[in-house]
Structures are given as structure tokens and as C-alpha cells.
C-alpha positions in Angstrom: 0.0 0.0 0.0 2.7 2.5 1.0 4.9 1.7 -1.9 2.1 2.2 -4.4 1.2 5.5 -2.7 4.7 6.9 -3.0 5.0 5.7 -6.6 1.7 7.5 -7.5 2.8 10.7 -5.8 6.2 10.5 -7.7 4.3 9.9 -11.1 2.1 12.9 -10.4 5.1 15.1 -9.7 7.0 13.9 -12.8 3.8 14.6 -15.0 3.5 18.2 -13.8 4.6 20.7 -16.4 7.4 23.0 -15.6 5.1 26.0 -15.7 2.9 24.4 -13.1 5.9 23.6 -10.9 7.1 27.1 -11.2 3.6 28.4 -10.3 3.6 26.1 -7.1 7.1 27.4 -6.1 6.1 31.0 -6.4 2.9 30.4 -4.5 4.9 28.8 -1.7 7.3 31.7 -1.7 4.4 34.2 -1.4 3.0 32.2 1.5 6.4 32.1 3.4 6.9 35.8 2.9 3.3 36.6 4.1 3.8 34.4 7.2 7.1 36.1 8.0 5.6 39.6 7.7 2.6 38.5 9.7 4.8 37.6 12.7 6.3 41.1 12.5 2.8 42.7 12.3 1.8 41.1 15.6 4.3 43.3 17.3 3.2 46.6 15.6 0.6 49.3 16.2 -3.0 48.9 15.9 -3.0 51.0 12.7 -0.6 48.7 11.0 -2.4 45.6 12.3 -5.6 47.1 10.7 -3.8 47.7 7.4 -2.5 44.2 7.4 -6.0 42.7 7.9 -6.9 43.0 4.3 -3.6 41.7 2.9 -3.4 38.3 1.4 -0.6 36.1 0.3 -1.3 36.9 -3.3 -0.2 40.4 -2.7 3.4 39.4 -1.8 6.3 39.5 -4.1 6.6 36.6 -6.5 10.2 37.0 -7.6 13.6 37.6 -5.9 17.1 37.7 -7.1 20.2 36.8 -5.2 22.4 39.8 -4.9 25.6 40.7 -3.0 23.7 41.9 -0.1 21.3 39.0 0.0 18.0 38.6 -2.0 16.5 41.5 -3.8 12.7 41.5 -3.9 11.0 42.7 -7.1 8.0 44.5 -6.2 5.0 44.0 -8.5 4.1 47.0 -10.8 0.5 46.8 -9.7 1.2 47.5 -6.1 0.9 51.0 -4.6 3.8 52.9 -3.4 2.1 53.1 0.0 1.8 49.3 0.2 5.5 49.0 -0.9 6.8 51.3 1.7 4.7 49.3 4.3 6.2 46.1 3.2 9.7 47.5 3.2 9.2 48.7 6.8 8.1 45.2 7.8 11.1 43.7 6.1 13.5 46.1 7.8 12.0 45.2 11.2 12.1 41.4 10.2 15.8 41.7 9.3 16.5 43.4 12.8 14.8 40.3 14.5 16.7 37.6 12.5 19.6 36.1 14.5 22.6 35.0 12.7 
């Protein structure tokens, strides 16, 4: 039973198109970024918590590039400058809380 289940999962994964795999990776990245920022928002003001309430993982950045200083997040063109500045503020707080 278990062997057949694993084989079936492997076959499903192999049959996925590269575009679908890329979409799944981007979605997972958006969710991780949303979860990290949500943890930072828990420690912020009521105003920022209220702003965050309407945010969804779909609004997070889909792309990033490895640079000399770490990862560079490419902000979507459709996002407002106000929202982009808010996420930058959360990211700066997040980087201060990360322990190396």
C-alpha cells in the first residue's frame, strides 16, 4: 500500500509541467513571505495591524534575485507605493529580528 502511494505521488510530480511547478514554487514563496511579515505585524501598532488585515498572500512579491547583499525582492508593478513602503518597513523590522 505505502509503496504504491509513493509511486503514485512520484508519477504525479513527474507529470506536472514546468510551468505548473514554477507556479507552485512562487505560491509557496508568497505564503512564506506573508507568514514572516505576519509575525512582525503582531508586534506593531493597531493602525498597522488594521492595514494588514486586508492583505493576502497573493499580494506578496513573487520574484527575488540573489544579490551581493542578499536577496532582492522585485515589487509587482500593480502594487501601490504606499503598500510597497509598508512592506519595506516590515522587512526592515524582520531583518532586525533575524539572529545570525
